[in-house]
N, C-alpha and C positions, 0 to 999 in steps of 0.2 A: 619798892628795892628788891632788886633782884639777888639772888643767893643762888648759891651752890650746892649739891650733897654729890660728897664721892663715897661709891660703893666701891667697900674692897673687902680683901680675903683670899685666903689661901688659892690656887688654881685649883679649878672644878668647885670652886666655892657656889657661884651661881651668880656671880656680879653682873656679868652682861644680862643675863640674861633678867635679872631683878629690876636692872636699869631700864631695858626695853618695856617690860613692864609696868615701871612707875611712870614710864613716859606715856603710854597706851593711859594708863589712870587718869593721869594729869591732863591730860589732851580730853577725855572724856568729862572731864569737870571742866572743861573751857579755859585753863590754865595756861597761858603759851609758856612752852616746856622747847629743850632742845635736850638730846642724850649724845651723849659723848662717850664711846668707847675709846679709853686710853689707847689700849697696845694698837690700833688702828695712827694714830698722831706718831708712834715709835716705829713703826717697820720699814726700816731700812736696813738695807745691808753694804758695805760693812759697818758695823758700827766701831766707833774711834775707839782707840786703845786708851784703856782705864773707865770707860761708857759702856759696860756690859750691855745695856739697856735703853742705850740712846736715850738718857734722860735728858740732856741739855736741848737737844731736839726737840723732845717730846713737851719742854715747856714751853720752845719756840712756837711750836704750831700747837698745844693748847691755848695762848695768850691768842694767837691771832685767830683761830674757829670762835674763842667764844667772844670775840670782839665780835666778830659776823653776826652771830646769832643773837646776843644782845639788841646788834645795833636793829636786827628782823624783828625786835620784839617779843623775843625771847624772857620771860619773868624766871623761871626755873631752870638751871642748868644741872641736870644728875647726868654725873659720870659714873664707868666703872673703867674701876683700875687698881694698882699696889702702888700704897707708900708705903716705905719702911724703918721711916723715921720723923722724928717732929722737924729737923730740920727740910726734909720731903716736902712735908705736908707744908710748912710756911712757904718754901718756893712754890708749889703748886696755887696758894693762896696769891701771893704775888703775881704769877703767870693768869690767872682769872682776871685780876683786878674785883673781885668778890669775896665777900663773906664765905667763908665753905665749912660744912659739917661733914664728918665724918662718919659712914658707918661701917662695922666690921661685921661681914657674914661668918658667923664661925657654925663648921660643919664638923661632926666627927668624923676625925680621918679615913675609918673603915669606908665609910659613907661617900665621901670624895674618892677613896682610891675606886670603886665601884661605877661611876660617874666615868672617871677618866677610864677606865677601862674601857668601857660602852665608846668612849668621844674618840680612842687612839686605837680600838679592833683592829683596825686596817696600819698603823706605824706604829710596830715593835719599838724603834729607836725612841721616836717620841713620846711613847707608852713611859718609855723607862725613865725619861727624863723627867716628866711630867710628876710619875709617883715620887720620886727622888728630891725635886722642888718643892713638895707639896707640904712634907714633913719639915722640912729645911724651913717653906716661908711662912708656914702657919705658927713654928719657932718664934719667929723673927718678929711678924705682927704683934704676936702675944706679948713679948719684952717691951715693945715698942710703945703698945698702948697709946697710938695715935688718934684714936676714937673718940666720939664723941657717944655714939650709941652703939652699943652690941648687942646684936640678935644671935642668939642660937635658931638656926633656921634649918636643923639635922632634918626634921621630919616634916618641915611644912612645904606646900608646893610653891612654885613661883607668885601666881597671883596674892596667897596669903606673905610673903616675903615683899611683895611691893606694897601690899597693904601696911604690914606692920612698919615697913623705911618711912613711906609716905606718913605714917600717921608719927612715930617719933620723931619726922623732920620738921613736919609742919604743923604738927598736932590737930590735924583733922584725918 
């Protein structure tokens, strides 16, 4: 049976890198898989009023893309993205049409801020937004508790994070 894993966390926590590395590990293990960076499914401007992060568009795109990957033979779908509530988690699971596990990457905010400073070194406006959003989102995610797996990965490398995530998700 095909299943899905969403790797979530605040901005700068390593969601996309961990998802890509997890996909590489699944491929090395010869497990048919697909990796989806949810941010790319929502990237459209302008967003409609009241839907700041294009949530409705994200769900429509997620449904279509997942269906295509499953039709192509993917047995494991690994997603990188942010869900902020149980209702949003339920909406993702409905859009996927698959059982969904959620792993939240927890990274100490000073480490997140250091990563963001490197990532946005040439973009002061983007850096300011991401620094503010990282603390806000970290609090939202902690309060929402939508995860099945909570992984403190402040001091882990991306390959270590991917191994940990897969072990906790698949038991291997």
